[in-house]
C-alpha atoms as one frame of an Amber mdcrd trajectory, in Angstrom:
protein
  35.324-132.769  74.259  36.467-136.401  74.544  37.164-138.208  71.278  34.665
-140.989  72.053  31.787-138.495  71.951  29.667-138.423  68.793  28.922-134.893
  67.628  25.472-134.361  66.099  24.945-131.305  63.890  21.212-130.773  63.275
  21.841-128.985  59.985  24.472-128.697  57.267  28.098-129.182  58.292  30.442
-126.958  56.281  34.172-127.343  55.716  35.447-124.040  57.097  37.796-124.254
  60.066  40.180-126.911  61.310  39.569-130.458  62.490  41.678-131.922  65.274
  41.379-135.418  66.635  39.444-138.415  65.445  35.791-137.448  65.646  32.598
-139.153  64.665  30.227-136.525  63.337  26.626-137.002  62.265  24.748-134.304
  60.398  21.658-133.727  58.322  23.916-132.710  55.428  27.706-132.520  55.006
  29.721-130.555  52.465  32.405-132.432  50.562  35.073-130.203  52.145  33.893
-131.042  55.658  33.797-134.754  54.859  37.377-134.688  53.519  38.720-132.810
  56.568  37.048-135.139  59.074  38.084-138.315  57.271  41.678-137.086  56.746
  41.875-136.499  60.512  40.844-140.138  61.059  37.205-139.427  61.895  33.914
-140.701  60.545  30.978-138.908  58.961  27.478-140.341  59.364  24.008-139.303
  58.352  21.572-138.839  61.220  19.773-141.997  60.062  23.036-144.002  60.193
  23.690-142.695  63.707  20.181-143.714  64.807  20.733-147.217  63.437  24.161
-147.584  65.109  23.215-145.957  68.415  19.432-146.015  68.943  19.697-144.909
  72.592  21.862-141.883  71.725  24.510-142.772  74.276  27.508-140.416  74.163
  25.928-138.066  71.608  26.406-134.311  71.992  24.112-132.076  69.954  25.542
-128.805  68.664  23.123-126.050  67.955
C-alpha cells in the first residue's frame, strides 16, 4: 500500500505486530502501544472525526475491515 494512503480502522487499533513506513492511520479507538509504534515510525494517528475534518471527501482513504 502506498505511503500516501490513509488507513481507516473502523474499530479499535491495537499495538500487536510491526509498523513499517510512515503511515497516517485513523481509527475509532487506538491503544497507547499502537500510537507509540505508529508515531515512532514517523506516522500520524487521527481520530475518525479528525480525518473527516482534514479530508471531508475521503480521497485516498482505504478502509480495513
